[in-house]
All heavy atoms as TSV, in Angstrom:
chain	resi	resn	atom	element	x	y	z
A	1	MET	N	N	65.527	-143.134	19.769
A	1	MET	CA	C	64.852	-142.708	18.539
A	1	MET	C	C	64.327	-141.277	18.831
A	1	MET	O	O	63.631	-141.032	19.832
A	1	MET	CB	C	63.793	-143.650	18.220
A	1	MET	CG	C	62.972	-143.257	16.964
A	1	MET	SD	S	61.723	-144.432	16.661
A	1	MET	CE	C	61.885	-144.538	14.908
A	2	ILE	N	N	64.535	-140.392	17.925
A	2	ILE	CA	C	64.056	-138.981	18.053
A	2	ILE	C	C	62.613	-138.923	17.594
A	2	ILE	O	O	62.228	-139.423	16.552
A	2	ILE	CB	C	64.948	-138.068	17.177
A	2	ILE	CG1	C	66.403	-138.049	17.671
A	2	ILE	CG2	C	64.348	-136.662	17.203
A	2	ILE	CD1	C	67.292	-137.282	16.853
A	3	LYS	N	N	61.805	-138.247	18.445
A	3	LYS	CA	C	60.426	-138.073	18.098
A	3	LYS	C	C	60.163	-136.897	17.179
A	3	LYS	O	O	60.885	-135.904	17.323
A	3	LYS	CB	C	59.570	-137.881	19.374
A	3	LYS	CG	C	59.495	-139.062	20.283
A	3	LYS	CD	C	58.577	-138.801	21.462
A	3	LYS	CE	C	58.470	-140.058	22.309
A	3	LYS	NZ	N	57.571	-139.823	23.424
A	4	THR	N	N	59.275	-137.073	16.253
A	4	THR	CA	C	58.845	-135.909	15.394
A	4	THR	C	C	58.014	-134.976	16.195
A	4	THR	O	O	57.513	-135.259	17.289
A	4	THR	CB	C	58.129	-136.391	14.198
A	4	THR	OG1	O	56.893	-136.935	14.549
A	4	THR	CG2	C	58.905	-137.421	13.356
A	5	GLU	N	N	57.808	-133.749	15.640
A	5	GLU	CA	C	57.006	-132.754	16.348
A	5	GLU	C	C	55.576	-133.280	16.635
A	5	GLU	O	O	55.047	-133.025	17.693
A	5	GLU	CB	C	56.955	-131.475	15.516
A	5	GLU	CG	C	56.274	-130.320	16.228
A	5	GLU	CD	C	56.329	-129.061	15.376
A	5	GLU	OE1	O	57.277	-128.784	14.710
A	5	GLU	OE2	O	55.264	-128.355	15.397
A	6	SER	N	N	55.038	-133.962	15.663
A	6	SER	CA	C	53.667	-134.478	15.861
A	6	SER	C	C	53.627	-135.572	16.916
A	6	SER	O	O	52.634	-135.682	17.641
A	6	SER	CB	C	53.072	-134.981	14.545
A	6	SER	OG	O	53.842	-136.067	14.062
A	7	GLU	N	N	54.663	-136.325	17.073
A	7	GLU	CA	C	54.722	-137.393	18.117
A	7	GLU	C	C	54.864	-136.783	19.502
A	7	GLU	O	O	54.460	-137.347	20.476
A	7	GLU	CB	C	55.886	-138.327	17.819
A	7	GLU	CG	C	55.633	-139.234	16.617
A	7	GLU	CD	C	56.829	-140.083	16.308
A	7	GLU	OE1	O	58.004	-139.598	16.481
A	7	GLU	OE2	O	56.628	-141.218	15.839
A	8	GLU	N	N	55.470	-135.583	19.561
A	8	GLU	CA	C	55.696	-134.948	20.885
A	8	GLU	C	C	54.471	-134.257	21.399
A	8	GLU	O	O	54.352	-133.975	22.593
A	8	GLU	CB	C	56.879	-133.948	20.800
A	8	GLU	CG	C	58.194	-134.624	20.643
A	8	GLU	CD	C	59.351	-133.667	20.700
A	8	GLU	OE1	O	59.123	-132.494	20.939
A	8	GLU	OE2	O	60.495	-134.131	20.418
A	9	LYS	N	N	53.486	-133.986	20.531
A	9	LYS	CA	C	52.239	-133.308	20.936
A	9	LYS	C	C	51.500	-134.262	21.853
A	9	LYS	O	O	51.383	-135.439	21.558
A	9	LYS	CB	C	51.378	-132.930	19.780
A	9	LYS	CG	C	51.928	-131.772	19.007
A	9	LYS	CD	C	50.949	-131.352	17.905
A	9	LYS	CE	C	51.556	-130.183	17.163
A	9	LYS	NZ	N	50.687	-129.783	16.042
A	10	GLU	N	N	50.980	-133.729	22.948
A	10	GLU	CA	C	50.173	-134.604	23.826
A	10	GLU	C	C	48.842	-134.863	23.194
A	10	GLU	O	O	48.242	-134.004	22.519
A	10	GLU	CB	C	50.001	-133.940	25.171
A	10	GLU	CG	C	49.366	-132.569	25.175
A	10	GLU	CD	C	49.340	-131.926	26.519
A	10	GLU	OE1	O	49.302	-132.638	27.571
A	10	GLU	OE2	O	49.392	-130.728	26.568
A	11	GLU	N	N	48.369	-136.042	23.375
A	11	GLU	CA	C	47.058	-136.463	22.824
A	11	GLU	C	C	46.006	-136.155	23.877
A	11	GLU	O	O	46.077	-136.614	24.949
A	11	GLU	CB	C	47.048	-137.917	22.398
A	11	GLU	CG	C	47.936	-138.130	21.214
A	11	GLU	CD	C	47.795	-139.507	20.598
A	11	GLU	OE1	O	46.641	-140.050	20.713
A	11	GLU	OE2	O	48.724	-140.020	20.045
A	12	LEU	N	N	45.016	-135.378	23.484
A	12	LEU	CA	C	43.957	-135.016	24.376
A	12	LEU	C	C	42.656	-135.717	24.038
A	12	LEU	O	O	42.397	-135.955	22.865
A	12	LEU	CB	C	43.766	-133.498	24.376
A	12	LEU	CG	C	44.974	-132.661	24.640
A	12	LEU	CD1	C	44.636	-131.180	24.506
A	12	LEU	CD2	C	45.538	-132.964	26.058
A	13	ARG	N	N	41.893	-136.028	25.028
A	13	ARG	CA	C	40.596	-136.670	24.823
A	13	ARG	C	C	39.523	-135.757	25.377
A	13	ARG	O	O	39.637	-135.251	26.481
A	13	ARG	CB	C	40.577	-137.952	25.576
A	13	ARG	CG	C	40.172	-139.157	24.762
A	13	ARG	CD	C	40.343	-140.386	25.547
A	13	ARG	NE	N	39.040	-140.847	25.908
A	13	ARG	CZ	C	38.852	-141.996	26.557
A	13	ARG	NH1	N	39.841	-142.724	26.938
A	13	ARG	NH2	N	37.607	-142.405	26.812
A	14	ARG	N	N	38.494	-135.511	24.653
A	14	ARG	CA	C	37.377	-134.696	25.088
A	14	ARG	C	C	36.585	-135.344	26.162
A	14	ARG	O	O	36.336	-136.547	26.089
A	14	ARG	CB	C	36.445	-134.377	23.901
A	14	ARG	CG	C	35.292	-133.485	24.293
A	14	ARG	CD	C	34.406	-133.101	23.085
A	14	ARG	NE	N	35.122	-132.333	22.147
A	14	ARG	CZ	C	35.215	-130.974	22.203
A	14	ARG	NH1	N	34.659	-130.314	23.162
A	14	ARG	NH2	N	35.859	-130.306	21.251
A	15	CYS	N	N	36.288	-134.628	27.245
A	15	CYS	CA	C	35.406	-135.146	28.250
A	15	CYS	C	C	34.611	-133.944	28.819
A	15	CYS	O	O	34.979	-132.792	28.665
A	15	CYS	CB	C	36.166	-135.854	29.365
A	15	CYS	SG	S	37.049	-134.784	30.444
A	16	THR	N	N	33.563	-134.225	29.458
A	16	THR	CA	C	32.719	-133.212	30.069
A	16	THR	C	C	32.807	-133.350	31.550
A	16	THR	O	O	32.677	-134.449	32.114
A	16	THR	CB	C	31.285	-133.375	29.602
A	16	THR	OG1	O	31.209	-133.318	28.167
A	16	THR	CG2	C	30.357	-132.298	30.186
A	17	ILE	N	N	33.002	-132.226	32.233
A	17	ILE	CA	C	32.964	-132.197	33.710
A	17	ILE	C	C	32.046	-131.058	34.140
A	17	ILE	O	O	31.832	-130.104	33.399
A	17	ILE	CB	C	34.401	-131.981	34.314
A	17	ILE	CG1	C	35.003	-130.639	33.849
A	17	ILE	CG2	C	35.262	-133.123	33.950
A	17	ILE	CD1	C	36.319	-130.309	34.544
A	18	PHE	N	N	31.502	-131.226	35.307
A	18	PHE	CA	C	30.614	-130.223	35.856
A	18	PHE	C	C	31.279	-129.612	37.106
A	18	PHE	O	O	31.712	-130.362	37.949
A	18	PHE	CB	C	29.234	-130.842	36.247
A	18	PHE	CG	C	28.517	-131.353	35.042
A	18	PHE	CD1	C	28.662	-132.709	34.617
A	18	PHE	CD2	C	27.665	-130.518	34.349
A	18	PHE	CE1	C	27.969	-133.148	33.521
A	18	PHE	CE2	C	26.996	-131.006	33.247
A	18	PHE	CZ	C	27.179	-132.309	32.856
A	19	LEU	N	N	31.406	-128.317	37.084
A	19	LEU	CA	C	32.032	-127.576	38.197
A	19	LEU	C	C	31.067	-126.539	38.728
A	19	LEU	O	O	30.168	-126.099	38.077
A	19	LEU	CB	C	33.294	-126.889	37.697
A	19	LEU	CG	C	34.395	-127.761	37.061
A	19	LEU	CD1	C	35.473	-126.935	36.375
A	19	LEU	CD2	C	34.983	-128.705	38.068
A	20	GLU	N	N	31.360	-126.101	39.923
A	20	GLU	CA	C	30.675	-125.020	40.518
A	20	GLU	C	C	31.110	-123.717	39.909
A	20	GLU	O	O	32.267	-123.603	39.448
A	20	GLU	CB	C	30.920	-124.992	42.092
A	20	GLU	CG	C	30.447	-126.201	42.779
A	20	GLU	CD	C	30.882	-126.294	44.205
A	20	GLU	OE1	O	31.533	-125.361	44.685
A	20	GLU	OE2	O	30.657	-127.338	44.855
A	21	GLU	N	N	30.225	-122.710	39.925
A	21	GLU	CA	C	30.549	-121.423	39.283
A	21	GLU	C	C	31.845	-120.839	39.779
A	21	GLU	O	O	32.636	-120.327	39.027
A	21	GLU	CB	C	29.351	-120.476	39.467
A	21	GLU	CG	C	29.575	-119.121	38.757
A	21	GLU	CD	C	29.670	-119.227	37.268
A	21	GLU	OE1	O	29.041	-120.133	36.663
A	21	GLU	OE2	O	30.394	-118.414	36.622
A	22	GLU	N	N	32.000	-120.836	41.108
A	22	GLU	CA	C	33.243	-120.243	41.635
A	22	GLU	C	C	34.524	-120.985	41.266
A	22	GLU	O	O	35.598	-120.397	41.104
A	22	GLU	CB	C	33.166	-120.023	43.123
A	22	GLU	CG	C	32.989	-121.295	43.957
A	22	GLU	CD	C	32.760	-121.018	45.401
A	22	GLU	OE1	O	32.192	-119.960	45.781
A	22	GLU	OE2	O	33.094	-121.908	46.243
A	23	GLN	N	N	34.386	-122.265	40.980
A	23	GLN	CA	C	35.546	-123.085	40.504
A	23	GLN	C	C	35.909	-122.620	39.099
A	23	GLN	O	O	37.090	-122.464	38.766
A	23	GLN	CB	C	35.225	-124.559	40.541
A	23	GLN	CG	C	35.066	-125.144	41.921
A	23	GLN	CD	C	34.559	-126.585	41.946
A	23	GLN	OE1	O	33.701	-126.893	41.186
A	23	GLN	NE2	N	35.116	-127.362	42.831
A	24	VAL	N	N	34.879	-122.386	38.285
A	24	VAL	CA	C	35.091	-121.957	36.886
A	24	VAL	C	C	35.784	-120.584	36.911
A	24	VAL	O	O	36.756	-120.331	36.184
A	24	VAL	CB	C	33.799	-121.957	36.079
A	24	VAL	CG1	C	34.030	-121.305	34.696
A	24	VAL	CG2	C	33.220	-123.359	35.953
A	25	GLU	N	N	35.264	-119.711	37.753
A	25	GLU	CA	C	35.825	-118.378	37.878
A	25	GLU	C	C	37.296	-118.408	38.330
A	25	GLU	O	O	38.162	-117.719	37.778
A	25	GLU	CB	C	35.013	-117.509	38.815
A	25	GLU	CG	C	33.646	-117.142	38.305
A	25	GLU	CD	C	32.724	-116.501	39.332
A	25	GLU	OE1	O	33.153	-116.313	40.466
A	25	GLU	OE2	O	31.575	-116.283	38.985
A	26	ALA	N	N	37.627	-119.275	39.255
A	26	ALA	CA	C	38.979	-119.408	39.773
A	26	ALA	C	C	39.923	-119.991	38.657
A	26	ALA	O	O	41.063	-119.514	38.540
A	26	ALA	CB	C	38.989	-120.331	40.979
A	27	LEU	N	N	39.381	-120.910	37.895
A	27	LEU	CA	C	40.204	-121.482	36.780
A	27	LEU	C	C	40.511	-120.380	35.754
A	27	LEU	O	O	41.629	-120.319	35.239
A	27	LEU	CB	C	39.463	-122.621	36.144
A	27	LEU	CG	C	39.369	-123.910	36.990
A	27	LEU	CD1	C	38.387	-124.884	36.320
A	27	LEU	CD2	C	40.718	-124.564	37.171
A	28	ASP	N	N	39.517	-119.584	35.424
A	28	ASP	CA	C	39.719	-118.501	34.500
A	28	ASP	C	C	40.729	-117.483	34.988
A	28	ASP	O	O	41.563	-117.006	34.229
A	28	ASP	CB	C	38.374	-117.807	34.147
A	28	ASP	CG	C	37.475	-118.714	33.316
A	28	ASP	OD1	O	37.961	-119.698	32.674
A	28	ASP	OD2	O	36.239	-118.427	33.247
A	29	GLU	N	N	40.656	-117.184	36.274
A	29	GLU	CA	C	41.600	-116.258	36.869
A	29	GLU	C	C	43.003	-116.807	36.801
A	29	GLU	O	O	43.977	-116.092	36.448
A	29	GLU	CB	C	41.280	-116.029	38.373
A	29	GLU	CG	C	40.291	-114.923	38.639
A	29	GLU	CD	C	40.103	-114.723	40.116
A	29	GLU	OE1	O	41.052	-114.768	40.908
A	29	GLU	OE2	O	38.930	-114.554	40.541
A	30	LEU	N	N	43.178	-118.082	37.137
A	30	LEU	CA	C	44.494	-118.711	37.033
A	30	LEU	C	C	44.989	-118.689	35.624
A	30	LEU	O	O	46.206	-118.447	35.376
A	30	LEU	CB	C	44.442	-120.168	37.563
A	30	LEU	CG	C	44.521	-120.294	39.084
A	30	LEU	CD1	C	44.246	-121.712	39.482
A	30	LEU	CD2	C	45.815	-119.772	39.599
A	31	ALA	N	N	44.185	-118.985	34.680
A	31	ALA	CA	C	44.590	-118.990	33.255
A	31	ALA	C	C	45.150	-117.569	32.887
A	31	ALA	O	O	46.170	-117.473	32.262
A	31	ALA	CB	C	43.435	-119.393	32.372
A	32	LYS	N	N	44.450	-116.576	33.323
A	32	LYS	CA	C	44.848	-115.170	33.022
A	32	LYS	C	C	46.224	-114.897	33.696
A	32	LYS	O	O	47.118	-114.298	33.138
A	32	LYS	CB	C	43.836	-114.148	33.443
A	32	LYS	CG	C	42.623	-114.101	32.571
A	32	LYS	CD	C	41.604	-113.100	33.102
A	32	LYS	CE	C	40.292	-113.179	32.300
A	32	LYS	NZ	N	39.255	-112.349	32.886
A	33	GLU	N	N	46.337	-115.316	34.988
A	33	GLU	CA	C	47.638	-115.072	35.682
A	33	GLU	C	C	48.739	-115.844	35.008
A	33	GLU	O	O	49.876	-115.248	34.857
A	33	GLU	CB	C	47.435	-115.571	37.129
A	33	GLU	CG	C	46.655	-114.679	37.980
A	33	GLU	CD	C	46.508	-115.242	39.426
A	33	GLU	OE1	O	47.484	-115.877	39.958
A	33	GLU	OE2	O	45.443	-115.025	40.018
A	34	PHE	N	N	48.528	-117.106	34.681
A	34	PHE	CA	C	49.564	-117.872	34.037
A	34	PHE	C	C	49.969	-117.253	32.717
A	34	PHE	O	O	51.175	-117.161	32.380
A	34	PHE	CB	C	49.137	-119.314	33.814
A	34	PHE	CG	C	49.062	-120.150	35.058
A	34	PHE	CD1	C	48.439	-121.408	34.976
A	34	PHE	CD2	C	49.581	-119.762	36.256
A	34	PHE	CE1	C	48.362	-122.158	36.132
A	34	PHE	CE2	C	49.497	-120.558	37.400
A	34	PHE	CZ	C	48.880	-121.777	37.330
A	35	GLN	N	N	49.002	-116.818	31.941
A	35	GLN	CA	C	49.252	-116.192	30.648
A	35	GLN	C	C	50.106	-114.957	30.813
A	35	GLN	O	O	51.053	-114.707	30.059
A	35	GLN	CB	C	47.928	-115.876	29.954
A	35	GLN	CG	C	48.073	-115.568	28.486
A	35	GLN	CD	C	46.749	-115.773	27.772
A	35	GLN	OE1	O	46.002	-116.731	28.010
A	35	GLN	NE2	N	46.443	-114.871	26.872
A	36	LYS	N	N	49.762	-114.080	31.808
A	36	LYS	CA	C	50.489	-112.873	32.082
A	36	LYS	C	C	51.943	-113.187	32.573
A	36	LYS	O	O	52.911	-112.619	32.026
A	36	LYS	CB	C	49.793	-112.049	33.095
A	36	LYS	CG	C	50.445	-110.791	33.470
A	36	LYS	CD	C	49.663	-109.978	34.572
A	36	LYS	CE	C	50.460	-108.750	34.961
A	36	LYS	NZ	N	49.776	-108.095	36.112
A	37	ASN	N	N	52.048	-114.084	33.533
A	37	ASN	CA	C	53.321	-114.373	34.123
A	37	ASN	C	C	54.281	-115.190	33.257
A	37	ASN	O	O	55.508	-115.004	33.296
A	37	ASN	CB	C	53.174	-115.066	35.471
A	37	ASN	CG	C	52.508	-114.191	36.479
A	37	ASN	OD1	O	52.540	-112.940	36.435
A	37	ASN	ND2	N	51.831	-114.753	37.485
A	38	LEU	N	N	53.658	-116.131	32.488
A	38	LEU	CA	C	54.500	-117.013	31.695
A	38	LEU	C	C	54.654	-116.615	30.248
A	38	LEU	O	O	55.339	-117.230	29.446
A	38	LEU	CB	C	53.925	-118.446	31.783
A	38	LEU	CG	C	53.878	-119.043	33.207
A	38	LEU	CD1	C	53.155	-120.362	33.199
A	38	LEU	CD2	C	55.255	-119.168	33.790
A	39	LYS	N	N	53.867	-115.549	29.875
A	39	LYS	CA	C	53.943	-115.007	28.524
A	39	LYS	C	C	53.649	-116.101	27.421
A	39	LYS	O	O	54.271	-116.193	26.371
A	39	LYS	CB	C	55.300	-114.382	28.197
A	39	LYS	CG	C	55.751	-113.376	29.224
A	39	LYS	CD	C	55.200	-112.072	28.985
A	39	LYS	CE	C	55.892	-110.926	29.774
A	39	LYS	NZ	N	55.289	-110.669	31.045
A	40	GLN	N	N	52.656	-116.935	27.758
A	40	GLN	CA	C	52.157	-117.924	26.778
A	40	GLN	C	C	50.673	-118.178	27.000
A	40	GLN	O	O	50.191	-117.890	28.105
A	40	GLN	CB	C	52.973	-119.233	26.861
A	40	GLN	CG	C	52.941	-119.817	28.248
A	40	GLN	CD	C	53.886	-121.074	28.330
A	40	GLN	OE1	O	53.344	-122.116	28.818
A	40	GLN	NE2	N	55.074	-121.062	27.913
A	41	LYS	N	N	50.062	-118.659	25.963
A	41	LYS	CA	C	48.562	-118.782	26.101
A	41	LYS	C	C	48.251	-119.945	27.068
A	41	LYS	O	O	48.757	-121.011	27.026
A	41	LYS	CB	C	47.999	-119.143	24.721
A	41	LYS	CG	C	46.533	-119.272	24.669
A	41	LYS	CD	C	45.980	-119.453	23.267
A	41	LYS	CE	C	44.500	-119.844	23.317
A	41	LYS	NZ	N	43.660	-118.679	23.140
A	42	TRP	N	N	47.298	-119.638	27.964
A	42	TRP	CA	C	46.731	-120.615	28.882
A	42	TRP	C	C	45.239	-120.562	28.769
A	42	TRP	O	O	44.650	-119.502	28.703
A	42	TRP	CB	C	47.168	-120.273	30.336
A	42	TRP	CG	C	48.552	-120.832	30.651
A	42	TRP	CD1	C	49.724	-120.273	30.319
A	42	TRP	CD2	C	48.847	-122.058	31.331
A	42	TRP	NE1	N	50.693	-121.052	30.770
A	42	TRP	CE2	C	50.225	-122.158	31.406
A	42	TRP	CE3	C	48.030	-123.060	31.904
A	42	TRP	CZ2	C	50.820	-123.209	32.033
A	42	TRP	CZ3	C	48.637	-124.095	32.545
A	42	TRP	CH2	C	50.056	-124.189	32.585
A	43	THR	N	N	44.608	-121.759	28.795
A	43	THR	CA	C	43.188	-121.826	28.756
A	43	THR	C	C	42.676	-122.458	30.022
A	43	THR	O	O	43.453	-123.050	30.793
A	43	THR	CB	C	42.748	-122.709	27.547
A	43	THR	OG1	O	43.254	-123.998	27.759
A	43	THR	CG2	C	43.203	-122.147	26.254
A	44	ARG	N	N	41.377	-122.365	30.232
A	44	ARG	CA	C	40.817	-123.038	31.363
A	44	ARG	C	C	41.080	-124.535	31.359
A	44	ARG	O	O	41.403	-125.148	32.347
A	44	ARG	CB	C	39.257	-122.831	31.364
A	44	ARG	CG	C	38.540	-123.462	32.514
A	44	ARG	CD	C	36.992	-123.424	32.309
A	44	ARG	NE	N	36.550	-122.023	32.184
A	44	ARG	CZ	C	35.448	-121.733	31.500
A	44	ARG	NH1	N	34.667	-122.631	30.940
A	44	ARG	NH2	N	35.073	-120.432	31.382
A	45	SER	N	N	40.995	-125.111	30.183
A	45	SER	CA	C	41.271	-126.517	29.975
A	45	SER	C	C	42.682	-126.899	30.400
A	45	SER	O	O	42.932	-127.914	31.024
A	45	SER	CB	C	41.004	-126.912	28.530
A	45	SER	OG	O	41.191	-128.308	28.332
A	46	ALA	N	N	43.635	-126.046	30.018
A	46	ALA	CA	C	45.040	-126.306	30.342
A	46	ALA	C	C	45.245	-126.272	31.904
A	46	ALA	O	O	45.967	-127.086	32.447
A	46	ALA	CB	C	45.918	-125.281	29.683
A	47	VAL	N	N	44.569	-125.352	32.566
A	47	VAL	CA	C	44.653	-125.224	33.986
A	47	VAL	C	C	44.055	-126.453	34.664
A	47	VAL	O	O	44.600	-127.022	35.613
A	47	VAL	CB	C	44.017	-123.941	34.529
A	47	VAL	CG1	C	44.069	-123.880	36.072
A	47	VAL	CG2	C	44.687	-122.671	33.955
A	48	VAL	N	N	42.940	-126.900	34.149
A	48	VAL	CA	C	42.331	-128.130	34.660
A	48	VAL	C	C	43.251	-129.310	34.492
A	48	VAL	O	O	43.440	-130.148	35.419
A	48	VAL	CB	C	40.959	-128.429	34.008
A	48	VAL	CG1	C	40.415	-129.807	34.342
A	48	VAL	CG2	C	39.907	-127.352	34.361
A	49	ARG	N	N	43.894	-129.462	33.321
A	49	ARG	CA	C	44.847	-130.587	33.087
A	49	ARG	C	C	45.976	-130.521	34.059
A	49	ARG	O	O	46.388	-131.523	34.626
A	49	ARG	CB	C	45.383	-130.561	31.656
A	49	ARG	CG	C	44.328	-131.061	30.627
A	49	ARG	CD	C	44.941	-131.343	29.298
A	49	ARG	NE	N	45.699	-130.254	28.733
A	49	ARG	CZ	C	45.157	-129.214	28.025
A	49	ARG	NH1	N	43.860	-129.204	27.853
A	49	ARG	NH2	N	45.897	-128.316	27.529
A	50	LEU	N	N	46.523	-129.314	34.318
A	50	LEU	CA	C	47.592	-129.131	35.292
A	50	LEU	C	C	47.147	-129.561	36.693
A	50	LEU	O	O	47.843	-130.321	37.369
A	50	LEU	CB	C	48.020	-127.677	35.287
A	50	LEU	CG	C	49.158	-127.287	36.293
A	50	LEU	CD1	C	50.456	-127.925	35.843
A	50	LEU	CD2	C	49.279	-125.798	36.351
A	51	ALA	N	N	45.977	-129.098	37.082
A	51	ALA	CA	C	45.499	-129.388	38.421
A	51	ALA	C	C	45.175	-130.909	38.572
A	51	ALA	O	O	45.519	-131.515	39.631
A	51	ALA	CB	C	44.224	-128.608	38.730
A	52	VAL	N	N	44.561	-131.500	37.572
A	52	VAL	CA	C	44.216	-132.907	37.687
A	52	VAL	C	C	45.500	-133.745	37.649
A	52	VAL	O	O	45.655	-134.764	38.423
A	52	VAL	CB	C	43.276	-133.317	36.516
A	52	VAL	CG1	C	43.131	-134.873	36.436
A	52	VAL	CG2	C	41.905	-132.687	36.732
A	53	GLY	N	N	46.476	-133.359	36.790
A	53	GLY	CA	C	47.747	-134.054	36.748
A	53	GLY	C	C	48.485	-134.053	38.096
A	53	GLY	O	O	48.984	-135.070	38.599
A	54	ASN	N	N	48.464	-132.886	38.734
A	54	ASN	CA	C	49.102	-132.682	40.032
A	54	ASN	C	C	48.375	-133.552	41.101
A	54	ASN	O	O	49.007	-134.261	41.887
A	54	ASN	CB	C	49.071	-131.238	40.487
A	54	ASN	CG	C	49.837	-131.015	41.752
A	54	ASN	OD1	O	50.998	-131.352	41.887
A	54	ASN	ND2	N	49.153	-130.407	42.678
A	55	PHE	N	N	47.061	-133.523	41.083
A	55	PHE	CA	C	46.281	-134.342	42.018
A	55	PHE	C	C	46.530	-135.823	41.817
A	55	PHE	O	O	46.844	-136.555	42.817
A	55	PHE	CB	C	44.779	-134.084	41.831
A	55	PHE	CG	C	43.930	-134.933	42.665
A	55	PHE	CD1	C	43.732	-134.758	43.964
A	55	PHE	CD2	C	43.239	-136.008	42.028
A	55	PHE	CE1	C	42.889	-135.545	44.805
A	55	PHE	CE2	C	42.421	-136.842	42.812
A	55	PHE	CZ	C	42.272	-136.628	44.193
A	56	LEU	N	N	46.519	-136.290	40.643
A	56	LEU	CA	C	46.783	-137.744	40.352
A	56	LEU	C	C	48.160	-138.168	40.699
A	56	LEU	O	O	48.425	-139.251	41.179
A	56	LEU	CB	C	46.429	-138.060	38.857
A	56	LEU	CG	C	44.945	-137.964	38.539
A	56	LEU	CD1	C	44.738	-138.156	37.066
A	56	LEU	CD2	C	44.140	-138.970	39.313
A	57	THR	N	N	49.150	-137.280	40.471
A	57	THR	CA	C	50.534	-137.559	40.861
A	57	THR	C	C	50.661	-137.651	42.399
A	57	THR	O	O	51.269	-138.569	42.933
A	57	THR	CB	C	51.507	-136.452	40.333
A	57	THR	OG1	O	51.424	-136.484	38.869
A	57	THR	CG2	C	52.907	-136.723	40.741
A	58	ASN	N	N	49.988	-136.693	43.094
A	58	ASN	CA	C	50.041	-136.691	44.545
A	58	ASN	C	C	49.373	-137.976	45.119
A	58	ASN	O	O	49.772	-138.445	46.155
A	58	ASN	CB	C	49.413	-135.461	45.124
A	58	ASN	CG	C	50.293	-134.250	44.907
A	58	ASN	OD1	O	51.514	-134.358	44.714
A	58	ASN	ND2	N	49.668	-133.070	45.020
A	59	MET	N	N	48.352	-138.479	44.415
A	59	MET	CA	C	47.626	-139.636	44.896
A	59	MET	C	C	48.349	-140.920	44.348
A	59	MET	O	O	47.873	-142.024	44.612
A	59	MET	CB	C	46.191	-139.637	44.345
A	59	MET	CG	C	45.382	-138.487	44.895
A	59	MET	SD	S	45.202	-138.479	46.663
A	59	MET	CE	C	44.163	-139.898	46.915
A	60	GLN	N	N	49.512	-140.772	43.728
A	60	GLN	CA	C	50.283	-141.875	43.190
A	60	GLN	C	C	49.502	-142.718	42.155
A	60	GLN	O	O	49.710	-143.925	42.128
A	60	GLN	CB	C	50.830	-142.729	44.308
A	60	GLN	CG	C	51.729	-141.895	45.257
A	60	GLN	CD	C	52.281	-142.706	46.394
A	60	GLN	OE1	O	51.805	-143.808	46.712
A	60	GLN	NE2	N	53.357	-142.202	46.986
A	61	LYS	N	N	48.723	-142.030	41.399
A	61	LYS	CA	C	48.008	-142.697	40.304
A	61	LYS	C	C	48.589	-142.451	38.937
A	61	LYS	O	O	48.188	-143.002	37.984
A	61	LYS	CB	C	46.493	-142.232	40.298
A	61	LYS	CG	C	45.700	-142.542	41.560
A	61	LYS	CD	C	45.605	-144.044	41.758
A	61	LYS	CE	C	44.791	-144.386	42.969
A	61	LYS	NZ	N	44.762	-145.818	43.232
A	62	MET	N	N	49.551	-141.495	38.928
A	62	MET	CA	C	50.272	-141.162	37.674
A	62	MET	C	C	51.739	-140.984	38.098
A	62	MET	O	O	52.018	-140.537	39.240
A	62	MET	CB	C	49.789	-139.865	37.073
A	62	MET	CG	C	48.663	-140.062	36.157
A	62	MET	SD	S	48.051	-138.512	35.375
A	62	MET	CE	C	49.537	-137.614	34.984
A	63	ALA	N	N	52.642	-141.261	37.169
A	63	ALA	CA	C	54.053	-140.983	37.431
A	63	ALA	C	C	54.476	-139.615	37.022
A	63	ALA	O	O	53.898	-138.936	36.213
A	63	ALA	CB	C	54.888	-142.014	36.680
């Protein structure tokens, strides 16, 4: 069955996390680098999702 555009959008849930200042700065730097290199909008939140997804995959908690 073919998914519609709205079905293909990932569903996000709001959550609050506390990070150290230098972690926030590094995330913002990465977002800027990704945006420049990939020519698409990247946010701090997107970088966090990428990092957490990679971590959980490596820990075999996600496929």
